LUMFIKOL-200665 format. One line per 8 residues: number of its first residue (from 0); their letters; for each residue y, x, z of N, C-alpha, C. Coordinates in steps of 0.02 Angstrom, whole numbers, always signed. Atoms other than C-alpha are relative to their C-alpha. Example, Ala and Ser with C-alpha at 12.3 -4.5 7.8 and 13.67 -1.06 7.14 Angstrom:
0 = as = -59/+45/+0/-225/+615/+390/+60/+45/+0 ~ -59/-42/-3/-53/+684/+357/+55/-39/+37
END
This chain:
0 = mhfkegqe = +1/-57/+45/+916/-565/+1461/+46/+54/+27 ~ -37/-55/-29/+978/-393/+1512/+27/+48/-53 ~ -25/-43/+54/+1033/-323/+1343/+29/-44/-54 ~ -28/+35/+58/+1121/-369/+1182/-37/+21/-63 ~ +32/-15/+63/+1051/-377/+1007/+29/+64/-30 ~ -23/-62/+31/+1057/-207/+921/+15/+55/+48 ~ -16/-51/-51/+1077/-113/+1084/-55/+53/+2 ~ +48/-54/-10/+994/+56/+1109/-28/-6/+71
8 = vkvgdelf = +32/+4/-65/+867/+52/+1251/-45/+60/+10 ~ +44/-56/-18/+764/+183/+1342/-64/-27/+32 ~ +63/+20/-31/+589/+180/+1413/+14/-24/+72 ~ -8/+28/-67/+585/+69/+1568/+60/-44/+9 ~ -58/+45/-6/+748/-23/+1534/-23/-73/+2 ~ +19/+70/-5/+733/-205/+1587/+31/-40/-56 ~ -22/+40/+57/+745/-324/+1440/+7/-74/+18 ~ +1/+71/-17/+698/-497/+1504/-27/-9/+71
16 = tidprpfq = +31/+21/-63/+659/-583/+1669/-25/-71/-8 ~ +29/+68/+0/+540/-730/+1667/+7/-29/+70 ~ -11/+33/-65/+572/-855/+1807/-57/+20/+48 ~ +53/-26/-43/+477/-770/+1951/-21/-47/+55 ~ +13/+42/-58/+476/-916/+2075/-71/-27/+2 ~ +70/+24/-5/+307/-993/+2028/-49/+56/+17 ~ +45/-57/-12/+226/-822/+2029/+8/+26/+71 ~ -12/-21/-68/+307/-777/+2195/-35/-48/+49
24 = atlnqaqa = +34/+50/-42/+240/-939/+2271/-75/+12/+0 ~ +72/-14/+4/+65/-899/+2208/-18/+62/+40 ~ +12/-61/-39/+77/-725/+2284/+3/-14/+74 ~ -6/+17/-71/+135/-795/+2451/-62/-38/+24 ~ +60/+38/-19/-11/-917/+2453/-61/+46/+5 ~ +57/-47/-1/-135/-778/+2411/+4/+45/+62 ~ -7/-42/-59/-65/-668/+2550/-16/-38/+64 ~ +16/+42/-59/-76/-812/+2675/-75/-10/+6
32 = nlqrdqaq = +73/+8/-2/-258/-843/+2627/-34/+64/+24 ~ +29/-63/-21/-295/-659/+2650/+8/+10/+75 ~ -10/-8/-72/-218/-656/+2824/-45/-47/+40 ~ +43/+49/-34/-313/-814/+2876/-72/+24/+1 ~ +70/-20/+5/-479/-747/+2815/-13/+67/+35 ~ +8/-61/-39/-449/-577/+2893/-10/-16/+74 ~ +8/+22/-70/-430/-665/+3062/-70/-28/+11 ~ +67/+28/-6/-591/-760/+3029/-53/+55/-4
40 = lvngrltf = +46/-56/+3/-674/-596/+2984/-7/+34/+68 ~ +2/-30/-67/-626/-523/+3153/-41/-42/+48 ~ +38/+46/-44/-695/-676/+3241/-75/+3/-18 ~ +70/-4/+21/-855/-667/+3138/-33/+65/+22 ~ +27/-64/-22/-878/-483/+3181/-15/-1/+75 ~ +11/+3/-72/-857/-515/+3368/-60/-45/+16 ~ +56/+46/-11/-978/-662/+3360/-66/+34/-16 ~ +61/-35/+20/-1106/-556/+3269/-19/+53/+52
48 = ertsnlls = +15/-52/-49/-1091/-413/+3395/-27/-31/+65 ~ +25/+33/-61/-1113/-533/+3544/-71/-25/-10 ~ +67/+27/+13/-1263/-616/+3463/-51/+57/-5 ~ +45/-57/+4/-1338/-445/+3426/-18/+25/+69 ~ +13/-22/-68/-1321/-396/+3609/-46/-50/+37 ~ +41/+51/-31/-1396/-562/+3667/-72/+2/-26 ~ +68/-5/+28/-1541/-539/+3549/-37/+58/+31 ~ +31/-58/-32/-1574/-367/+3625/-23/-16/+70
56 = skiasqad = +17/+19/-69/-1578/-449/+3798/-48/-60/+1 ~ +47/+56/+6/-1697/-584/+3734/+30/-67/+21 ~ -33/+63/-19/-1566/-717/+3770/+12/-43/-62 ~ -12/+36/+63/-1518/-764/+3590/-63/+2/-43 ~ +58/+2/+45/-1647/-814/+3461/+15/+38/-65 ~ -8/-33/+65/-1677/-731/+3294/+40/-43/-48 ~ -37/+46/+44/-1607/-885/+3208/+74/+5/+14 ~ -71/-8/-17/-1443/-865/+3304/+27/+65/-29
64 = ydaalsay = -21/-65/+26/-1435/-683/+3253/+10/-4/-76 ~ -5/+5/+73/-1468/-723/+3068/+61/-41/-20 ~ -58/+42/+16/-1334/-859/+3069/+65/+39/+10 ~ -61/-39/-13/-1204/-742/+3147/+9/+54/-53 ~ -4/-52/+52/-1246/-604/+3022/+22/-30/-66 ~ -19/+33/+63/-1232/-724/+2875/+74/-19/+0 ~ -70/+19/-4/-1064/-789/+2935/+46/+61/-5 ~ -40/-62/+2/-999/-612/+2959/+4/+28/-71
72 = qsaqstvv = +2/-26/+68/-1053/-555/+2785/+40/-46/-47 ~ -39/+47/+42/-979/-714/+2708/+74/+11/+9 ~ -71/-12/-13/-813/-678/+2794/+24/+64/-34 ~ -18/-62/+34/-815/-501/+2724/+11/-12/-75 ~ -7/+15/+72/-842/-566/+2547/+63/-40/-14 ~ -60/+41/+8/-703/-693/+2569/+63/+43/+2 ~ -59/-44/-5/-579/-557/+2621/+7/+42/-63 ~ -2/-39/+61/-626/-451/+2470/+27/-43/-58
80 = adaaavtn = -24/+46/+52/-597/-602/+2355/+74/-15/+9 ~ -71/+12/-14/-431/-638/+2440/+43/+59/-20 ~ -37/-60/+18/-375/-458/+2415/+8/+5/-76 ~ -4/+0/+74/-416/-471/+2229/+49/-52/-24 ~ -47/+52/+19/-318/-633/+2219/+72/+22/+12 ~ -67/-26/-14/-168/-548/+2300/+21/+50/-54 ~ -15/-49/+53/-179/-404/+2175/+17/-34/-66 ~ -12/+36/+63/-189/-525/+2028/+67/-37/+2
88 = aqlsldyt = -64/+35/-6/-42/-627/+2092/+59/+48/-2 ~ -53/-50/+3/+61/-470/+2118/+10/+25/-71 ~ -5/-23/+70/+21/-413/+1940/+36/-52/-43 ~ -34/+52/+37/+75/-581/+1870/+75/-1/+16 ~ -70/-2/-19/+237/-569/+1969/+36/+59/-32 ~ -30/-59/+31/+268/-393/+1904/+14/-11/-74 ~ -9/+12/+72/+248/-455/+1726/+60/-44/-15 ~ -60/+40/+13/+398/-569/+1748/+60/+44/-17
96 = aitspieg = -52/-47/+20/+506/-413/+1727/-25/+38/-61 ~ +23/-31/+63/+485/-360/+1544/+45/+60/-15 ~ -37/-62/+12/+537/-180/+1513/-18/+29/-68 ~ +10/-31/+65/+550/-74/+1357/-54/+54/+6 ~ +52/-50/-2/+392/+27/+1322/+18/+64/-37 ~ -20/-58/+39/+482/+147/+1203/+76/+5/+0 ~ -72/-8/+11/+654/+217/+1167/+15/-18/-72 ~ -16/+20/+68/+734/+136/+1017/+57/-50/-2
104 = rtgnltik = -54/+48/+12/+850/+3/+948/-30/-70/-3 ~ +24/+69/+0/+827/-182/+981/+21/-36/-63 ~ -15/+38/+60/+821/-303/+837/+24/-70/+16 ~ -23/+69/-7/+852/-489/+816/-38/-36/+56 ~ +30/+39/-54/+821/-600/+967/-29/-65/-28 ~ +32/+62/+25/+698/-740/+930/+0/-55/+53 ~ -2/+50/-53/+724/-831/+1096/+69/+2/+34 ~ -62/+3/-38/+869/-883/+1206/-16/-13/+73
112 = egnvvkav = +11/+13/-71/+891/-898/+1393/-20/-73/+11 ~ +23/+67/-15/+797/-1047/+1460/-59/-22/-42 ~ +57/+19/+41/+666/-1052/+1322/-66/+12/+38 ~ +68/-9/-26/+483/-1073/+1371/-37/+46/-49 ~ +35/-48/+43/+380/-927/+1305/-73/+3/+20 ~ +72/-4/-11/+193/-901/+1288/-25/+66/-29 ~ +26/-65/+21/+100/-737/+1276/-38/-7/-66 ~ +33/-7/+65/+31/-684/+1106/+38/-37/-55
120 = ddvlvsit = -31/+41/+53/+115/-826/+1010/+74/+15/-9 ~ -73/-8/+3/+297/-784/+1051/+19/+74/+2 ~ -28/-67/+1/+383/-622/+1002/+73/-5/+24 ~ -68/+5/-28/+540/-599/+1107/+49/+42/-39 ~ -44/-45/+37/+616/-448/+1019/-43/+59/-24 ~ +34/-60/+26/+559/-300/+914/+45/+60/+12 ~ -36/-63/-12/+609/-123/+961/-27/+52/-49 ~ +19/-50/+49/+608/+11/+827/+24/+69/+22
128 = qihpiyva = -18/-68/-18/+605/+196/+865/+39/+33/-57 ~ -43/-32/+50/+742/+293/+775/+3/+75/+11 ~ -3/-71/-16/+741/+462/+863/-64/+21/+38 ~ +1/-19/+71/+628/+535/+797/-21/-60/-43 ~ +20/+51/+48/+591/+435/+641/-48/+31/-50 ~ +52/-26/+44/+448/+451/+518/+11/-28/-71 ~ -5/+19/+70/+452/+447/+328/-68/+8/-32 ~ +64/-2/+35/+295/+403/+230/+12/+3/-75
136 = fsvpedal = -8/-6/+73/+279/+455/+48/-66/+25/-29 ~ +62/-19/+34/+143/+491/-79/+14/+50/-55 ~ -6/-49/+54/+115/+634/-200/-65/-2/-41 ~ +61/-1/+40/-9/+655/-344/-54/+43/+32 ~ +55/-37/-32/-180/+714/-289/-6/+71/-26 ~ +3/-68/+26/-162/+868/-401/+38/+49/+44 ~ -39/-44/-43/-36/+936/-276/-32/+12/+68 ~ +30/-5/-66/-153/+917/-127/-24/+71/+17
144 = pairqqss = +22/-68/-19/-233/+1092/-135/+58/+45/+19 ~ -58/-42/-16/-63/+1177/-137/+32/-21/+66 ~ -30/+24/-63/+1/+1067/+4/-42/+21/+59 ~ +44/-20/-55/-151/+1101/+113/+3/+75/+12 ~ -3/-72/-8/-142/+1287/+80/+65/+21/+33 ~ -65/-18/-29/+43/+1295/+121/+6/-24/+72 ~ -5/+26/-68/+27/+1186/+277/-41/+41/+49 ~ +40/-42/-44/-107/+1301/+346/+37/+64/+20
152 = rgsmpvta = -38/-60/-14/+19/+1444/+343/+57/-13/+49 ~ -56/+16/-45/+152/+1353/+444/+31/-66/-18 ~ -33/+64/+11/+271/+1206/+446/+30/-2/-70 ~ -27/+11/+68/+328/+1133/+280/+62/-43/+5 ~ -62/+40/-4/+510/+1074/+267/-1/-58/-49 ~ -7/+60/+41/+543/+900/+200/+72/-24/+5 ~ -69/+25/+3/+712/+832/+146/+0/-71/-26 ~ -5/+70/+21/+754/+647/+133/+73/-16/-15
160 = yppgdtnn = -68/+18/+23/+905/+581/+38/+7/-76/+2 ~ -11/+73/-1/+965/+406/+87/+37/-23/-62 ~ -35/+25/+58/+1028/+296/-54/+76/+2/+10 ~ -73/-2/-2/+1212/+326/-91/+28/+52/+46 ~ -25/-52/-46/+1223/+474/+28/-38/+64/-12 ~ +38/-60/+18/+1144/+620/-65/+32/+64/+26 ~ -33/-60/-26/+1271/+741/+10/-15/+12/+74 ~ +15/-6/-71/+1206/+713/+186/-75/-11/+12
168 = pargeltf = +72/+10/-6/+1017/+738/+180/-25/+9/+72 ~ +33/-10/-64/+903/+725/+331/-56/+51/-10 ~ +50/-53/+6/+788/+872/+366/-52/-7/+55 ~ +56/+5/-47/+617/+865/+446/-56/+45/-23 ~ +57/-40/+21/+443/+935/+425/-62/-44/-7 ~ +61/+37/+13/+274/+877/+363/-45/+1/+62 ~ +41/+5/-61/+165/+814/+507/-66/-36/-11 ~ +62/+38/+10/+26/+712/+426/-20/+2/-73
176 = idnsvdtn = +31/+5/+66/-90/+722/+276/-58/-49/+7 ~ +52/+51/-6/-201/+570/+250/-69/+31/-14 ~ +68/-28/+6/-390/+595/+257/-36/-23/-63 ~ +32/+20/+63/-424/+515/+87/+53/-13/-53 ~ -44/+14/+57/-348/+494/-85/-7/-73/-20 ~ +0/+69/+24/-299/+321/-144/-28/-1/-71 ~ +32/-1/+65/-419/+293/-288/+35/-45/-50 ~ -35/+45/+46/-310/+155/-361/+60/+33/-32
184 = tgtillka = -60/-32/+26/-156/+264/-383/-7/+75/-12 ~ +10/-72/+8/-227/+441/-377/+51/+40/+40 ~ -50/-35/-41/-104/+489/-240/-27/+8/+71 ~ +18/-13/-70/-117/+555/-62/+61/-16/+43 ~ -55/+20/-44/-12/+484/+81/+18/+57/+47 ~ -26/-50/-46/+96/+606/+180/+52/-32/+45 ~ -53/+23/-45/+211/+581/+329/+38/+60/+27 ~ -43/-52/-27/+357/+685/+389/+38/-27/+59
192 = tfpnantv = -37/+19/-60/+446/+683/+557/+70/+29/-3 ~ -70/-20/+3/+636/+689/+564/+31/-13/+69 ~ -36/+12/-63/+738/+713/+724/+51/-55/-6 ~ -48/+54/+15/+868/+599/+644/+56/-3/+51 ~ -51/-3/-52/+1000/+658/+768/+63/-37/-20 ~ -60/+33/+24/+1141/+589/+660/-12/-71/-24 ~ +19/+68/+21/+1048/+426/+625/+14/-11/-75 ~ -9/+6/+73/+1054/+459/+438/-53/-47/-28
200 = lwpgqfvq = +54/+42/+25/+886/+373/+412/-4/-64/+42 ~ +4/+65/-32/+856/+190/+454/-69/-30/-12 ~ +67/+28/+8/+690/+100/+483/-5/-48/-59 ~ +12/+42/+59/+619/+17/+327/+38/+20/-62 ~ -42/-21/+56/+739/+110/+213/-40/+40/-51 ~ +29/-40/+52/+686/+180/+45/+43/+62/-10 ~ -36/-63/+7/+733/+364/+27/-34/+43/-53 ~ +27/-50/+46/+711/+502/-100/-21/+61/+41
208 = tslvlsnl = +27/-52/-43/+599/+634/-21/-19/+61/-42 ~ +15/-64/+33/+581/+817/-68/-41/+43/+47 ~ +44/-45/-38/+437/+925/-6/-2/+67/-36 ~ -3/-67/+30/+459/+1112/-38/-66/+35/+11 ~ +62/-38/-4/+296/+1201/-78/+13/+75/-2 ~ -15/-71/+6/+369/+1368/-130/+67/+6/-37 ~ -62/-14/+35/+525/+1448/-202/-12/+50/-56 ~ +5/-46/+57/+533/+1528/-374/+64/+40/-5
216 = tqavvvps = -58/-44/+6/+649/+1677/-384/+0/+34/-68 ~ -9/-33/+65/+718/+1754/-543/-39/-35/-55 ~ +37/+38/+50/+639/+1615/-645/+42/-11/-63 ~ -33/+15/+63/+681/+1588/-828/-5/-76/-11 ~ +0/+72/+8/+733/+1407/-855/+40/-20/-62 ~ -35/+28/+58/+790/+1303/-1003/+10/-74/+13 ~ -5/+72/-4/+853/+1124/-1019/-67/-33/-19 ~ +67/+29/+10/+698/+1014/-1011/-8/-28/-71
224 = qavqtgqn = +6/+29/+67/+738/+934/-1180/-12/+53/-54 ~ +11/-53/+49/+721/+1104/-1264/-74/+11/-13 ~ +72/-13/+6/+533/+1110/-1235/-32/-56/-42 ~ +35/+46/+44/+431/+1028/-1374/-75/+7/+8 ~ +73/-1/-5/+247/+983/-1376/-31/+2/-68 ~ +34/-7/+64/+143/+1044/-1521/-73/-18/+6 ~ +70/+18/+0/-38/+1021/-1571/-41/+44/+47 ~ +39/-46/-41/-99/+1174/-1478/+34/+21/+65
232 = seflfvvk = -35/-22/-60/+37/+1215/-1353/+72/-25/-2 ~ -71/+16/-2/+216/+1187/-1300/+39/+57/-32 ~ -37/-52/+35/+350/+1279/-1397/+75/-14/+5 ~ -73/+5/+3/+536/+1311/-1414/+23/+23/-68 ~ -34/-29/+57/+652/+1339/-1559/+50/+51/+28 ~ -42/-55/-25/+731/+1508/-1521/+46/+23/-56 ~ -49/-21/+49/+890/+1559/-1610/+3/+76/-4 ~ -2/-73/+9/+888/+1735/-1684/+72/+22/-13
240 = gddtvear = -67/-27/+8/+1037/+1848/-1713/+36/-24/-62 ~ -32/+24/+62/+1069/+1781/-1889/+8/-75/-1 ~ -7/+73/-8/+1080/+1600/-1823/-56/-40/-33 ~ +59/+37/+23/+910/+1556/-1894/-47/-9/+60 ~ +43/+16/-56/+773/+1484/-1784/-72/+18/-16 ~ +72/-9/+5/+592/+1524/-1752/-33/-44/+53 ~ +38/+40/-47/+463/+1412/-1669/-44/+48/+40 ~ +37/-47/-42/+391/+1508/-1522/-39/-37/+54
248 = svtagity = +41/+31/-52/+246/+1456/-1412/+18/+29/+68 ~ -17/-22/-68/+284/+1465/-1227/-47/-33/+50 ~ +36/+31/-56/+200/+1429/-1061/+52/-28/+48 ~ -51/+33/-41/+303/+1303/-965/-28/-20/+68 ~ +19/+18/-68/+300/+1268/-779/+30/-66/+20 ~ -25/+63/-29/+379/+1136/-668/+67/-19/-30 ~ -65/+27/+19/+527/+1026/-711/+35/-24/+62 ~ -38/+21/-58/+663/+1000/-582/+74/+0/-17
256 = ggvrvits = -72/+4/+10/+842/+942/-592/+22/+7/-72 ~ -19/-2/+71/+840/+928/-782/-15/+66/-35 ~ +17/-64/+31/+777/+1106/-813/-75/+11/+6 ~ +71/-15/+3/+604/+1173/-856/-10/+75/+8 ~ +16/-71/-10/+532/+1337/-795/-44/+24/-57 ~ +41/-32/+52/+465/+1451/-933/-31/+63/+30 ~ +34/-56/-33/+335/+1569/-861/-16/+57/-48 ~ +12/-53/+49/+301/+1665/-1023/+22/-23/-68
264 = glktgetv = -18/+16/+69/+361/+1674/-1203/+74/+0/-13 ~ -72/+2/+9/+549/+1680/-1172/+32/+50/+48 ~ -35/-49/-42/+669/+1813/-1107/+68/-28/+21 ~ -67/+19/-23/+828/+1792/-1008/+53/+17/-51 ~ -54/-13/+47/+981/+1776/-1119/-12/-25/-70 ~ +14/+26/+66/+893/+1707/-1273/+27/-72/-6 ~ -29/+66/+13/+966/+1551/-1353/-54/-46/-29 ~ +49/+48/+23/+861/+1395/-1378/+35/-63/-25
272 = vtdgqvrl = -27/+62/+26/+890/+1234/-1473/-16/-57/+49 ~ +8/+54/-50/+917/+1084/-1360/+6/-70/-31 ~ -9/+66/+29/+952/+944/-1484/-11/+3/-75 ~ +9/+4/+72/+903/+890/-1659/-61/+39/-25 ~ +57/-41/+22/+736/+982/-1662/-42/-32/-55 ~ +41/+34/+51/+655/+850/-1774/+22/+18/-71 ~ -25/-18/+66/+763/+913/-1919/-11/+74/-16 ~ +5/-72/+8/+716/+1095/-1896/-67/+22/-29
280 = tagakvsa = +59/-37/+22/+593/+1210/-1984/+13/+73/+12 ~ -8/-71/-11/+562/+1394/-1959/+47/+30/-52 ~ -48/-31/+46/+706/+1495/-2035/+62/-40/-12 ~ -60/+42/+10/+831/+1352/-2032/+58/+28/+40 ~ -60/-23/-35/+1009/+1393/-1983/+25/-55/+48 ~ -28/+46/-48/+1089/+1314/-1830/+67/+26/+22 ~ -64/-21/-27/+1258/+1317/-1747/+7/-30/+70 ~ -9/+23/-68/+1307/+1301/-1566/+59/-48/+3
288 = kpasavag = -53/+49/-7/+1410/+1149/-1518/+5/-19/+74 ~ -7/+24/-69/+1483/+1086/-1353/-42/-62/+11 ~ +42/+58/-15/+1380/+953/-1266/+35/-65/-20 ~ -36/+61/+17/+1518/+824/-1295/-3/-14/-75 ~ +2/+9/+73/+1510/+854/-1482/-70/-18/-23 ~ +69/+13/+20/+1320/+842/-1487/-18/-73/+11 ~ +18/+69/-18/+1314/+670/-1407/+10/-47/-59 ~ -5/+50/+53/+1277/+535/-1535/-14/+28/-69
296 = tnspsaqe = +16/-29/+65/+1229/+656/-1676/-72/+24/+0 ~ +68/-27/+8/+1064/+720/-1745/+1/+72/-23 ~ -5/-69/+23/+1129/+893/-1789/-31/+46/+51 ~ +28/-48/-48/+1034/+1039/-1713/+55/+36/+37 ~ -47/-38/-40/+1126/+1123/-1570/-38/+48/+44 ~ +33/-53/-37/+1087/+1279/-1473/+34/+9/+67 ~ -27/-13/-66/+1109/+1326/-1292/-34/+64/+27 ~ +27/-62/-27/+1091/+1495/-1207/-21/-9/+72
END
């Protein structure tokens, strides 16, 4: 073995050497056979040429000529077969030096020096690529049109947050959209490529992934718990100047980070009720309370 478990390796680095002596002996035998038969080929060619000349002089018979030609052609075929055997023996000898096909990190060794190994059945070591690394994640199929439209305009940034390290996210870009929707889950598989220069991401790790489709500027947002669902539409309890409330229908957008975007029905600076809405009716009075005071009570509270 030419490496240690967990070591970083590059393409072409030698990992293992299988005992080359049996394969070297086979190669030597094949080369010796080739040299012997090449000498016999030379002799067969000279014999054929002499017999051909004798046949022209009416000294040799046609049978002698046919026998010399057959021996010469047989020697040619033997040399070709010997050359193939040499090539095959050389290939087997080359395979005794096992090198890394990719750049990555080696995993757990499943064999030790001196073990007998057999192709297909025995895995010597697994190498996992880390630079770059790929993150696979799924999104609802409803988002597919927006994702395809945005990806056609240029690269789409993707951010991955490892568990317990949300202050050090990895940044990459979307590189793959699957060609079909999973009918069982109603989601579409996406993949993003990360340079992973700082080795923030680790193979097999679960991460929180964020794909940015667009940025909303100057958006009106409210705490997500302020938005209520009615029979016909979503609504808010808006506090008026006299501390009474009115139920106002609104058009709500996306929710992110505990806040909800309000696309219409609410102006910047208006105060909305965030807690205790089940006790409210239109015209009821409310009072603003700190969040710490609201916790554990059912009293209506307002937030601007």
